[in-house]
C-alpha positions, 0 to 999 in steps of 0.5 A, spaced: 860 883 806 863 883 812 858 887 816 851 889 817 848 896 816 844 897 822 838 901 821 836 907 824 831 904 829 835 899 832 839 900 838 846 899 838 850 895 844 857 895 845 857 888 848 853 885 842 857 879 840 859 879 832 862 875 827 865 876 820 860 875 815 865 874 809 869 869 813 863 865 815 860 865 807 867 862 805 866 856 809 860 854 805 862 852 798 855 853 795 855 860 796 860 861 790 856 858 785 851 862 780 844 861 778 842 863 771 848 867 770 847 871 776 851 870 783 847 865 788 842 869 793 840 864 797 834 866 801 831 860 803 834 857 810 827 856 813 826 851 808 833 848 809 840 851 811 847 850 807 852 846 810 859 849 811 866 845 809 867 843 817 860 839 817 861 836 810 868 834 811 866 830 818 860 827 814 865 824 809 871 822 813 866 818 818 864 814 812 871 814 809 874 812 816 870 810 821 864 807 818 860 801 822 854 800 826 853 802 833 852 799 840 853 792 836 860 790 836 866 790 840 871 791 834 875 798 833 871 801 827 864 799 831 867 802 838 869 808 834 862 809 830 859 808 837 863 813 841 862 818 835 855 817 835 854 818 843 859 824 842 854 827 838 848 826 843 853 829 848 854 835 844 847 836 842 845 835 850 850 841 852 847 845 846 840 846 849 842 845 856 839 838 857 840 836 864 842 829 862 845 826 855 840 821 856 834 826 854 836 827 847 833 822 842 835 822 835 830 822 830 829 822 822 827 830 823 822 834 827 816 831 824 818 824 826 819 827 833 812 830 834 809 823 831 813 819 836 810 823 842 803 823 839 803 815 838 806 814 845 800 817 847 796 813 843 800 807 845 799 808 852 791 809 851 791 802 850 795 800 856 791 800 863 798 800 866 800 806 862 802 813 866 796 817 866 799 823 863 799 819 857 792 816 857 788 820 852 780 819 850 774 822 849 773 828 853 780 829 853 783 835 849 789 837 845 791 844 844 795 847 838 795 853 834 793 856 827 800 858 826 803 851 826 807 847 820 803 841 818 807 837 822 805 840 828 797 839 826 796 832 822 799 828 828 795 831 833 789 830 828 790 823 827 791 822 835 784 825 836 781 821 831 784 814 834 782 816 841 776 820 841 780 826 844 778 833 841 783 838 838 783 845 839 787 851 837 789 858 839 787 863 833 792 868 830 791 875 830 791 880 824 799 882 826 801 875 826 801 873 834 798 868 838 791 870 840 792 868 848 785 872 850 782 865 851 787 862 854 784 860 861 778 857 857 782 854 851 787 850 856 783 847 862 783 841 866 781 837 860 787 838 856 792 833 856 798 836 851 799 843 848 804 843 842 806 849 839 811 852 834 816 856 838 818 860 831 813 860 826 816 858 819 811 862 815 810 868 819 817 869 823 813 870 829 817 868 836 812 866 841 813 868 848 811 862 852 811 864 859 803 865 860 802 859 856 807 855 860 804 857 867 797 855 865 799 848 862 802 847 869 796 850 873 792 844 869 797 839 869 798 838 862 804 837 858 807 842 853 811 840 847 815 846 843 816 845 836 823 849 835 825 847 828 826 854 826 828 857 833 834 852 835 838 854 829 837 861 830 838 863 837 840 860 844 836 855 847 836 852 854 830 847 855 831 848 863 829 856 862 823 854 857 820 849 862 817 845 856 816 837 857 818 836 850 822 840 844 823 838 837 828 840 832 831 838 825 839 838 823 838 840 816 836 847 818 842 848 823 848 847 818 847 839 819 845 834 814 838 831 812 835 825 815 837 827 822 832 830 828 832 831 835 826 830 840 828 832 847 824 830 853 824 830 860 828 824 863 822 821 867 817 823 862 821 819 857 822 813 862 814 813 862 813 813 855 811 806 851 816 805 845 813 807 838 817 802 833 819 796 835 826 792 833 833 791 834 837 796 839 831 798 843 830 792 847 832 789 854 830 782 853 826 778 848 823 772 848 818 768 844 812 770 849 814 777 850 819 783 850 821 788 855 824 795 853 831 799 854 831 805 858 831 812 854 834 814 849 835 807 846 827 805 847 826 810 841 831 809 837 829 802 834 834 799 828 840 802 825 840 809 826 842 815 822 849 814 825 853 819 820 848 824 820 848 824 827 856 825 827 855 831 822 850 834 826 855 834 832 860 838 827 854 843 826 853 844 833 861 845 834 860 850 828 855 854 831 857 854 838 864 857 835 861 862 832 856 864 838 848 863 838 847 870 841 852 873 835 847 869 830 841 871 833 843 879 833 846 878 826 839 876 824 835 881 828 839 886 824 838 883 818 830 883 819 830 890 821 834 892 815 829 887 810 823 890 813 825 897 812 827 895 805 821 891 803 817 897 805 819 901 799 816 896 794 809 899 792 804 894 793 808 889 797 804 886 804 808 883 809 804 877 813 806 877 821 809 882 825 812 888 821 817 890 827 823 886 829 821 885 835 818 878 837 820 875 830 825 872 827 829 872 820 823 869 816 819 874 812 813 872 808 809 877 803 804 878 797 806 883 791 800 886 789 796 881 785 802 877 782 801 870 784 807 867 788 809 862 783 810 868 778 814 872 783 819 866 785 820 864 777 822 871 776 827 872 782 830 865 780 831 868 773 835 873 777 839 868 782 835 870 788 832 863 791 826 864 795 820 859 797 813 860 794 807 856 796 803 855 803 809 853 806 806 847 810 802 852 813 796 852 809 791 854 815 795 861 816 794 862 808 787 861 809 787 866 816 790 871 811 785 870 805 791 868 800 792 861 797 800 862 797 805 867 800 812 868 798 817 867 803 825 870 804 828 867 810 835 869 813 841 865 816 848 867 819 851 867 812 846 872 809 848 879 807 844 886 806 847 886 799 842 879 798 836 883 801 838 889 796 838 884 791 831 881 793 828 888 793 831 889 786 828 883 783 821 885 786 822 891 782 823 887 776 817 883 778 813 889 778 815 891 771 814 884 768 807 884 771 805 891 771 
């Protein structure tokens, strides 16, 4: 399990960075366990990733030796906790090439980060002195896509209901790509924000955003990218992508649950009203009125997820040490291998791109008329862990005419042997339900 067999159709480059998969797997204690008497085959990393010892140790050590609240105390433990928390912010800023560390806002997850932006629009719309870029009402439009996770649909639906704005969306092609044919009619001078998934959690599609970004700039709208599925798997440079906001979550990138990130352009964050009010986000408070701290503190009311942020910083260190280009290429080879292997299973239908170009290591499929829940149960009996259901992307299932899908998703610790186990398991599913 130390290398990937490169499919014949994949180009081979001498300068592609690589890593020892067996050595990486040794860092993840959970991968040594068995499930139902079989070696664990974990193919659900798009749902949540596993955590290496390097992250688990930092989390435990913080609670054991440095536990204190941040930005409140001058004593030693408080200083240590604050330095670790802000140090994690600096690591994450460097990881995504943020121009300023103050552009990184810690949230609970991607969902909260998207809601923070959506509610900032809502709050701004109640204030006559608000920045006009965040004021929204009847006649204004919000643009998303048909392939979004529910976390990038529901907040914008609620914003439209609160403000009278109109929600519009890009459709999805039969091949699982964004249909940009109506771009100029969809993104117009009425558009206030375009919020799109960078990599689909259900189709695996990696959306090329250049044309959309150009159009967003032409009409003076804002652009948010949901990078929950891309930041863990490929290099991210927020300057290069020219977005106004990106969001991602720690538990999908070897970090703990309960921690996510909103990155926003500094001048936009400075113009946004706060969403939550309370301790640590204020400048001054009197009984008559309050004024608010500068970002990022303005958006981090109350005691933040301190240990989780510190552990996310450790996860960033871990991923950086392996190399994001190496991880990206490893998964590209795995995806090519998996697409070829799954094509040998009779009756299997893949949703989304069927080539390893413009797609990541997330593959959703149907196996004949077998319900995905039945597929998942048989695979689980063999130790193979996949996700089944609508994957919090119900409009995608509706688009492709199915109630649910089975999804296998890969990460830096996934091997071709595990993909072989999936294919063998699907053959067992066919035997059971034939």
